[in-house]
C-alpha positions as CSV (number, residue, x, y, z in Angstrom):
1,X,105.1,97.3,82.5
2,X,104.5,100.3,83.8
3,X,103.0,103.3,89.0
4,X,98.7,101.5,96.3
5,X,97.1,100.6,101.7
6,X,99.7,103.4,102.5
7,X,102.2,102.5,105.2
8,X,104.0,105.0,107.5
9,X,106.6,104.6,110.1
10,X,107.8,107.6,111.9
11,X,109.3,108.4,115.3
12,X,106.7,108.6,118.0
13,X,106.6,112.4,118.2
14,X,106.2,112.9,114.5
15,X,103.5,110.2,114.3
16,X,101.5,111.9,117.1
17,X,101.9,115.3,115.4
18,X,100.7,114.1,112.0
19,X,97.8,111.9,113.2
20,X,96.7,114.0,116.1
21,X,97.6,111.4,118.8
22,X,98.9,112.5,122.2
23,X,100.4,110.4,125.0
24,X,101.2,110.8,128.6
25,X,103.2,108.6,131.0
26,X,103.2,108.7,134.8
27,X,105.3,107.2,137.5
28,X,108.3,105.1,136.5
29,X,107.5,104.7,132.8
30,X,109.4,106.8,130.3
31,X,108.8,107.2,126.5
32,X,111.5,105.7,124.3
33,X,113.4,108.8,123.1
34,X,114.0,107.6,119.6
35,X,112.0,104.4,119.6
36,X,109.6,103.5,116.9
37,X,105.9,104.1,116.9
38,X,104.0,101.7,114.7
39,X,101.2,102.4,112.3
40,X,99.2,99.4,111.0
41,X,97.0,99.4,108.0
42,X,95.3,96.4,106.7
43,X,95.1,95.4,103.0
44,X,91.8,97.3,102.7
45,X,93.6,100.6,103.7
46,X,90.7,101.3,106.1
47,X,92.2,100.3,109.5
48,X,94.5,102.2,111.8
49,X,96.3,101.0,114.9
50,X,99.0,102.8,116.8
51,X,101.5,101.0,119.0
52,X,103.2,103.4,121.4
53,X,106.0,101.5,123.2
54,X,107.3,102.6,126.7
55,X,110.1,101.3,128.7
56,X,109.5,100.4,132.3
57,X,112.9,101.2,133.7
58,X,112.3,101.4,137.5
59,X,109.9,99.9,140.0
60,X,106.8,102.0,140.7
61,X,103.2,101.6,141.8
62,X,100.2,102.4,139.6
63,X,102.2,103.1,136.5
64,X,99.7,104.4,133.9
65,X,100.0,105.3,130.2
66,X,97.3,106.9,128.2
67,X,96.8,107.9,124.6
68,X,94.3,110.4,123.3
69,X,92.6,109.7,120.0
70,X,91.7,112.5,117.7
71,X,91.4,113.3,114.0
72,X,90.8,109.6,113.3
73,X,87.9,108.5,111.1
74,X,86.4,105.3,112.4
75,X,83.8,104.0,109.9
76,X,80.4,102.9,111.3
77,X,80.7,99.5,112.9
78,X,84.4,99.7,113.5
79,X,86.0,99.0,116.8
80,X,88.9,97.6,118.7
81,X,87.6,96.3,122.1
82,X,89.5,95.4,125.2
83,X,88.0,92.9,127.6
84,X,88.7,93.4,131.3
85,X,88.8,89.8,132.5
86,X,89.7,86.5,130.8
87,X,88.8,87.3,127.2
88,X,91.3,90.2,127.3
89,X,91.0,91.3,123.7
90,X,88.5,90.8,121.0
91,X,88.8,91.9,117.4
92,X,86.6,92.2,114.4
93,X,89.5,90.9,112.3
94,X,92.7,88.9,113.1
95,X,95.8,90.8,114.0
96,X,99.5,89.8,114.6
97,X,101.4,91.0,117.5
98,X,105.2,91.0,117.5
99,X,108.1,91.0,119.9
100,X,110.7,93.5,118.8
101,X,114.3,94.4,119.6
102,X,115.3,98.1,119.5
103,X,118.5,99.6,120.8
104,X,119.3,96.4,122.7
105,X,115.9,96.3,124.5
106,X,112.9,94.1,123.8
107,X,109.3,95.2,123.5
108,X,106.5,92.7,123.4
109,X,103.0,93.7,122.3
110,X,101.1,92.1,125.2
111,X,99.7,93.6,128.3
112,X,101.5,91.1,130.5
113,X,102.7,87.5,130.6
114,X,99.8,85.0,130.7
115,X,99.8,84.7,134.5
116,X,99.2,88.4,134.9
117,X,97.0,89.1,131.9
118,X,93.5,88.7,133.2
119,X,93.5,91.8,135.4
120,X,94.6,94.2,132.7
121,X,91.9,96.0,130.9
122,X,90.7,99.3,129.5
123,X,87.5,101.2,130.3
124,X,85.4,101.6,127.2
125,X,82.7,104.1,126.4
126,X,79.0,103.4,126.5
127,X,79.0,101.6,123.1
128,X,81.8,99.2,124.3
129,X,84.2,100.5,121.6
130,X,87.0,103.0,121.3
131,X,85.9,106.3,119.9
132,X,87.6,109.4,118.5
133,X,88.4,112.2,120.9
134,X,88.3,110.0,124.0
135,X,91.2,109.1,126.3
136,X,91.5,105.5,127.6
137,X,93.8,104.4,130.4
138,X,95.3,101.0,131.1
139,X,96.7,100.2,134.6
140,X,100.1,98.6,134.5
141,X,100.5,98.0,138.2
142,X,100.3,94.2,137.7
143,X,103.0,94.3,135.1
144,X,105.7,95.3,137.6
145,X,105.9,91.8,139.2
146,X,106.2,90.3,135.7
147,X,109.1,92.7,134.9
148,X,110.9,91.7,138.0
149,X,110.3,88.0,137.4
150,X,111.2,88.0,133.8
151,X,113.8,90.7,133.0
152,X,113.6,90.2,129.2
153,X,109.9,91.2,129.4
154,X,110.4,94.9,129.9
155,X,108.1,96.4,127.4
156,X,104.5,97.4,127.1
157,X,102.6,98.7,124.2
158,X,99.4,100.7,124.5
159,X,97.1,99.9,121.6
160,X,94.4,102.1,120.2
161,X,92.6,101.9,116.9
162,X,89.9,100.2,115.0
163,X,89.2,97.3,112.7
164,X,86.2,97.1,110.4
165,X,84.4,93.8,110.5
166,X,85.7,92.5,107.2
167,X,85.9,88.8,107.0
168,X,89.4,87.5,106.2
169,X,91.2,90.9,106.7
170,X,94.9,90.4,107.3
171,X,96.5,93.4,108.9
172,X,100.0,94.4,107.9
173,X,102.5,95.5,110.5
174,X,105.0,98.1,109.5
175,X,107.8,98.4,112.1
176,X,111.1,100.2,112.7
177,X,112.8,97.6,114.7
178,X,113.8,94.0,114.0
179,X,111.3,91.2,114.7
180,X,112.4,88.5,117.1
181,X,109.2,86.8,117.8
182,X,105.4,86.9,117.1
183,X,102.0,85.5,117.9
184,X,98.6,85.7,116.3
185,X,95.3,86.3,118.0
186,X,92.3,85.3,116.0
187,X,88.8,86.9,116.1
188,X,86.8,86.0,119.2
189,X,89.6,84.1,120.8
190,X,90.8,85.5,124.1
191,X,93.4,83.0,125.2
192,X,94.9,81.3,122.1
193,X,98.5,82.3,121.6
194,X,100.9,81.0,119.0
195,X,104.5,82.1,119.8
196,X,107.8,82.0,118.1
197,X,109.7,82.8,121.3
198,X,109.2,82.5,125.0
199,X,108.5,85.6,127.1
200,X,111.4,84.8,129.4
201,X,114.0,84.3,126.6
202,X,114.0,85.8,123.1
203,X,115.7,84.4,120.1
204,X,119.1,85.8,119.2
205,X,118.3,86.3,115.6
206,X,115.1,87.3,113.8
207,X,113.1,84.5,112.1
208,X,111.2,86.9,109.8
209,X,112.5,88.7,106.8
210,X,110.5,91.8,105.8
211,X,109.6,92.5,102.1
212,X,108.4,95.9,101.2
213,X,105.7,96.0,98.4
214,X,105.1,99.3,96.5
215,X,101.9,99.0,94.6
216,X,99.4,101.3,92.8
217,X,96.4,100.5,95.1
218,X,94.7,103.8,94.4
219,X,95.2,106.4,91.7
220,X,94.8,106.1,87.9
221,X,95.4,102.4,87.6
222,X,94.1,100.7,90.7
223,X,93.5,97.3,89.0
224,X,97.3,97.1,88.5
225,X,97.8,97.6,92.3
226,X,95.1,95.1,93.2
227,X,96.6,92.4,91.0
228,X,100.1,93.1,92.4
229,X,99.0,93.0,96.0
230,X,96.9,89.8,95.5
231,X,99.8,87.9,93.8
232,X,102.2,89.1,96.4
233,X,100.1,87.8,99.3
234,X,99.6,84.5,97.5
235,X,103.3,84.1,96.9
236,X,104.2,85.1,100.5
237,X,101.6,82.6,101.9
238,X,102.8,79.8,99.7
239,X,106.5,80.3,100.6
240,X,105.7,80.5,104.3
241,X,103.3,77.5,104.2
242,X,106.0,75.5,102.5
243,X,108.4,76.1,105.4
244,X,109.8,79.5,104.5
245,X,113.3,80.1,103.0
246,X,116.4,78.3,104.3
247,X,119.5,80.5,104.6
248,X,122.6,79.2,106.3
249,X,120.9,76.3,108.0
250,X,118.2,78.6,109.4
251,X,114.6,78.9,108.2
252,X,113.0,82.3,107.7
253,X,109.4,83.3,107.1
254,X,108.6,86.3,105.0
255,X,106.5,89.3,106.2
256,X,104.8,91.6,103.7
257,X,104.5,95.3,104.1
258,X,102.4,97.1,101.6
259,X,102.6,100.8,100.7
260,X,100.3,102.6,98.3
261,X,102.1,104.8,95.8
262,X,98.8,106.3,94.7
263,X,100.2,106.4,91.1
264,X,102.6,109.2,92.1
265,X,106.2,109.2,91.1
266,X,107.1,111.5,94.0
267,X,105.3,109.3,96.5
268,X,106.9,106.2,95.1
269,X,110.3,107.7,95.7
270,X,109.5,108.9,99.2
271,X,107.9,105.6,100.2
272,X,110.9,103.7,98.9
273,X,113.2,105.9,100.9
274,X,111.0,105.4,104.0
275,X,111.0,101.6,103.6
276,X,114.8,101.7,103.3
277,X,115.6,104.1,106.1
278,X,112.8,103.3,108.6
279,X,112.1,99.6,108.3
280,X,114.0,96.3,108.2
281,X,112.8,95.5,104.7
282,X,115.5,93.5,103.0
283,X,114.1,94.1,99.5
284,X,111.5,96.2,97.6
285,X,109.1,94.7,95.2
286,X,107.5,97.2,92.8
287,X,106.3,99.7,91.9
288,X,104.7,98.6,88.6
289,X,104.3,101.6,86.3
290,X,107.5,102.8,84.9
291,X,106.7,106.4,85.9
292,X,106.6,105.3,89.5
293,X,109.3,102.7,89.3
294,X,112.1,104.8,87.9
295,X,112.3,107.3,90.8
296,X,111.9,104.5,93.3
297,X,114.6,102.5,91.6
298,X,116.9,105.6,91.7
299,X,116.4,105.7,95.5
300,X,117.1,101.9,95.8
301,X,120.3,102.3,93.8
302,X,121.4,105.2,95.9
303,X,120.7,103.6,99.3
304,X,121.9,100.1,98.5
305,X,118.8,97.8,98.5
306,X,117.5,95.5,95.9
307,X,114.4,96.4,94.0
308,X,112.5,94.0,91.7
309,X,109.8,95.5,89.6
310,X,107.2,93.2,88.1
311,X,105.9,95.4,85.2
312,X,108.1,98.3,84.5
313,X,109.1,97.9,80.9
314,X,110.8,101.3,80.3
315,X,114.5,100.8,79.5
316,X,115.4,103.7,81.9
317,X,114.2,101.6,84.9
318,X,117.5,99.7,85.1
319,X,119.8,102.3,83.7
320,X,121.8,104.8,85.8
321,X,120.8,108.2,84.6
322,X,124.3,109.7,85.3
323,X,126.5,107.0,83.9
324,X,124.1,105.3,81.3
325,X,125.4,102.0,82.7
326,X,123.2,99.3,84.2
327,X,122.0,99.9,87.8
328,X,123.5,97.3,90.1
329,X,120.5,97.0,92.6
330,X,117.5,97.0,90.2
331,X,115.9,94.0,88.6
332,X,112.7,93.3,86.7
333,X,110.6,90.3,85.9
334,X,109.3,91.7,82.6
335,X,110.8,92.3,79.2
336,X,111.7,95.8,78.1
337,X,109.9,98.1,75.6
338,X,112.8,97.7,73.2
339,X,111.8,94.1,72.8
340,X,108.1,94.8,72.9
341,X,108.4,97.4,70.1
342,X,110.2,94.8,67.9
343,X,107.6,92.2,68.7
344,X,104.6,94.4,67.8
345,X,106.2,96.0,64.7
346,X,107.2,92.5,63.4
347,X,103.7,91.2,64.0
348,X,102.2,94.2,62.2
349,X,104.5,93.8,59.2
350,X,104.4,90.0,58.9
351,X,101.1,88.8,60.3
352,X,98.9,91.8,59.6
353,X,100.7,92.7,56.4
354,X,100.7,96.3,57.3
355,X,102.9,98.7,55.4
356,X,101.5,101.9,56.9
357,X,100.9,102.5,60.7
358,X,99.5,105.2,62.8
359,X,100.1,105.8,66.5
360,X,98.1,107.5,69.3
361,X,99.8,107.8,72.7
362,X,99.7,109.6,76.0
363,X,102.5,112.2,75.8
364,X,102.4,112.8,79.6
365,X,103.1,109.2,80.5
366,X,106.7,108.4,79.9
367,X,106.4,104.7,79.4
368,X,103.6,105.0,76.9
369,X,105.5,107.7,75.0
370,X,108.5,105.4,75.0
371,X,106.4,102.5,73.7
372,X,105.1,104.7,70.9
373,X,108.6,105.8,69.9
374,X,110.1,102.4,70.1
375,X,107.3,100.8,68.0
376,X,107.7,103.5,65.4
377,X,111.5,103.0,65.2
378,X,111.1,99.3,64.8
379,X,108.3,99.5,62.3
380,X,110.3,101.9,60.1
381,X,113.4,99.7,60.5
382,X,111.3,96.8,59.2
383,X,110.4,98.7,56.0
384,X,107.1,100.2,57.2
385,X,105.9,103.8,57.2
386,X,104.5,105.8,60.1
387,X,101.7,108.0,58.5
388,X,100.4,109.5,61.7
389,X,101.9,110.1,65.1
390,X,99.3,111.6,67.3
391,X,99.4,112.4,71.0
392,X,97.0,113.3,73.9
393,X,97.4,114.2,77.5
394,X,96.4,112.1,80.6
395,X,92.8,112.7,81.5
396,X,91.6,113.6,78.0
397,X,88.3,111.9,76.9
398,X,87.7,113.3,73.4
399,X,90.0,111.7,70.9
400,X,87.9,112.5,67.8
401,X,90.3,115.2,66.4
402,X,93.2,112.8,66.5
403,X,91.3,109.9,65.0
404,X,90.0,112.1,62.2
405,X,93.6,112.9,61.2
406,X,94.6,109.3,61.6
407,X,91.8,108.1,59.3
408,X,92.7,110.7,56.7
409,X,96.3,109.4,56.7
410,X,95.1,105.9,55.6
411,X,97.0,103.6,57.9
412,X,96.8,99.8,57.7
413,X,97.0,99.4,61.4
414,X,96.8,101.7,64.5
415,X,99.0,101.2,67.5
416,X,97.5,102.3,70.9
417,X,100.0,102.2,73.7
418,X,97.3,103.3,76.2
419,X,96.4,102.3,79.7
420,X,93.3,100.0,80.0
421,X,91.4,103.0,81.4
422,X,91.6,104.9,78.1
423,X,91.3,102.1,75.5
424,X,87.5,101.5,75.6
425,X,86.8,105.1,74.9
426,X,89.4,105.4,72.2
427,X,88.4,102.3,70.3
428,X,84.7,103.2,70.5
429,X,85.3,106.7,69.1
430,X,87.5,105.4,66.3
431,X,84.9,102.9,65.2
432,X,82.2,105.5,65.3
433,X,84.3,107.6,62.9
434,X,84.5,104.6,60.6
435,X,88.2,103.8,61.3
436,X,87.9,100.0,60.9
437,X,91.5,99.0,60.4
438,X,93.1,96.6,62.9
439,X,94.3,98.0,66.2
440,X,97.3,96.8,68.2
441,X,97.7,97.1,71.9
442,X,100.6,96.8,74.3
443,X,100.9,95.2,77.7
444,X,99.2,98.2,79.2
445,X,95.9,96.7,77.9
446,X,96.0,93.4,79.7
447,X,93.7,94.0,82.7
448,X,90.4,92.1,82.5
449,X,88.6,95.4,83.2
450,X,89.4,96.5,79.7
451,X,87.4,93.7,78.2
452,X,84.4,94.3,80.4
453,X,84.3,98.0,79.5
454,X,85.2,97.7,75.9
455,X,82.9,94.8,75.0
456,X,82.3,94.1,71.3
457,X,84.3,97.1,70.2
458,X,87.6,95.4,71.2
459,X,86.7,92.0,69.7
460,X,89.5,90.6,67.6
461,X,92.1,93.1,68.6
462,X,95.7,91.9,69.2
463,X,98.1,92.9,71.9
464,X,101.5,92.0,73.2
465,X,101.8,90.5,76.7
466,X,104.1,88.8,79.2
467,X,102.2,85.5,79.5
468,X,99.0,83.7,78.7
469,X,96.8,82.2,81.4
470,X,96.1,79.4,79.0
471,X,99.7,78.2,78.9
472,X,100.4,74.5,79.2
473,X,103.4,75.3,81.4
474,X,102.8,73.3,84.6
475,X,104.1,76.3,86.7
476,X,101.7,78.6,85.0
477,X,98.8,76.3,85.3
478,X,99.4,75.8,89.0
479,X,99.7,79.5,89.6
480,X,96.5,80.3,87.6
481,X,94.5,77.6,89.5
482,X,95.7,78.8,92.9
483,X,95.0,82.5,92.1
484,X,91.5,81.7,90.8
485,X,90.7,79.6,93.8
486,X,91.7,82.4,96.2
487,X,90.6,85.5,94.4
488,X,87.8,84.3,92.1
489,X,89.3,85.6,88.9
490,X,91.9,84.9,86.2
491,X,95.3,86.5,87.0
492,X,96.5,89.1,84.6
493,X,100.1,89.7,83.6
494,X,100.7,92.0,86.5
495,X,99.7,89.2,88.9
496,X,101.9,86.7,87.1
497,X,104.9,89.0,87.0
498,X,104.5,89.9,90.7
499,X,104.4,86.2,91.5
500,X,107.6,85.7,89.5
501,X,109.2,88.6,91.3
502,X,108.8,86.8,94.6
503,X,110.2,83.7,92.9
504,X,113.3,85.7,92.0
505,X,113.4,87.0,95.5
506,X,113.3,83.5,96.9
507,X,116.0,82.4,94.5
508,X,118.2,85.4,95.5
509,X,117.7,84.6,99.2
510,X,118.7,81.0,98.8
511,X,121.8,82.0,96.9
512,X,122.7,84.7,99.3
513,X,124.1,82.4,102.1
514,X,123.1,84.9,104.8
515,X,120.6,87.5,105.6
516,X,120.9,91.3,105.1
517,X,120.3,93.7,102.2
518,X,123.8,93.4,100.7
519,X,123.8,89.6,100.9
520,X,120.5,89.5,99.1
521,X,121.7,91.8,96.4
522,X,124.7,89.5,95.9
523,X,122.3,86.5,95.7
524,X,120.1,88.3,93.1
525,X,123.1,89.1,91.0
526,X,124.0,85.4,90.9
527,X,120.7,84.4,89.2
528,X,121.3,83.3,85.6
529,X,118.3,81.2,84.7
530,X,114.9,81.4,86.4
531,X,111.9,79.2,85.5
532,X,108.8,81.3,86.2
533,X,105.1,81.3,85.6
534,X,105.7,83.8,82.8
535,X,108.3,81.6,81.2
536,X,112.1,81.3,81.5
537,X,114.2,84.3,82.3
538,X,117.9,84.5,81.4
539,X,120.0,87.2,83.2
540,X,123.3,88.1,81.8
541,X,126.1,89.1,84.2
542,X,125.7,92.7,85.3
543,X,122.2,93.1,84.0
544,X,118.8,93.2,85.8
545,X,116.9,92.8,82.5
546,X,115.8,89.3,81.7
547,X,115.9,87.9,78.2
548,X,112.5,86.2,77.8
549,X,109.7,85.4,75.4
550,X,106.6,87.6,74.8
551,X,103.2,86.4,73.7
552,X,100.6,87.8,71.4
553,X,97.1,87.7,72.7
554,X,93.8,88.3,70.9
555,X,90.6,89.5,72.5
556,X,88.1,86.8,71.6
557,X,84.7,86.0,73.0
558,X,85.3,88.3,76.0
559,X,88.7,86.7,76.9
560,X,92.4,87.2,76.3
561,X,93.2,84.2,74.1
562,X,96.7,83.0,73.2
563,X,97.6,83.6,69.6
564,X,101.4,83.3,69.3
565,X,104.7,83.1,71.2
566,X,107.5,85.4,70.2
567,X,111.1,84.7,71.1
568,X,113.9,87.3,71.3
């Protein structure tokens, strides 16, 4: 169907300008002229950590680097503490550190090798935490011996930031250089290191493949972004726990980078471009809303990276606007609105026995307008009559004028291709006016929040959807059980389609034969049949649109209940 922690990667100078950070380096340390600075945000979009790498390129005594923090909001209780002796770091949440390669040089986010670590520390303020507006210095004099002893260990990253004490938070690292090793430091553990490479000798090839996720974490449809992010993390964790993905006799883990589109088409496009040009992401997953996905997909097509959208049903998502031919780099896990319009119109005509239909749609949201138009075309093609075709604009809350005209037109059914945020108000106002004919909804309805807010007013209403959580399909049942166990709720269609998007990604990687964006694109294009939690998908050569079933759900006793399967 159809548009959220925001991730940024810029060069060091730009990052310092935007966020108000300043750095100074003395003695023999020099800033990397074009090296990456790293901004970390956790999945709660509340944490910020800056990694400023410097290259130690000559022996010197008392080398010092400092970073001044300003214009950074640190919530109460947030801190990133540095111990000065054996427990050299402590965190309120776990964080991953990585070894990177950039311009032929290696940078490892550790103060020094283990033998030199204990004497490195930072002076904290009176509260024992880092605070905005303060400058902290770390002495690197003991690092010099380590550099001489282990030539590959030539980097140092000064770290400043904060992590709210949120249990289970998993920070996301967004980086502009390729990963060649990593380790994890858990809360309260000062010495435990898990490494994928020795300090004295780094792997020749990266063992991690980066996946960029564009999701609507904030903005007009945050429930969509939450479902997408949850399912993405579940899929990534399951793939990695199962041993990762094997490509050309080598096993790779997947790393997830999440960016918040905020429901903005412009931001979706700019974030897609940033992922492609400033990170090692091999593929983009998302966005979800068609209004956000279409501009992001245009960027992916232009710059040569694969994009898989879980929920963007607008036909334009996978069509090149200049040639009207299928895009070669864009794929989706969902059906299109052409199929959805036929499904709903057929259901209205044959099951509901409706000969006259009315439509109310958001004229400012392209995908909802498209759904309204395609339903109307299909309904008329099936012998029905559209007696009212009413519109409203995003943000409107009074729909009484439109429903009065609809009621006067005497429809047998009313189609509402509206987002879940508008439906409760619309249905309630229609019922109050005495418009008691059946309502039909699209996949834009399927978030559980709609049921909780609409209550009895939506009881009995039918809608089209991409899957049913009640399916007997073992793949579906296993996914639903795992999602419920982890997140405490039943996954909606966005979650299921996101999970399937990662399944398509894995299949594409396995077919690719080697790593890299072009290789993955070739692998994705080879997929013909995929068995997913939302059902089987059949891809015809040259098309990123799957041929797949739809389901009709009914809102019954406060749940989305399966009513019927619909095949193409």
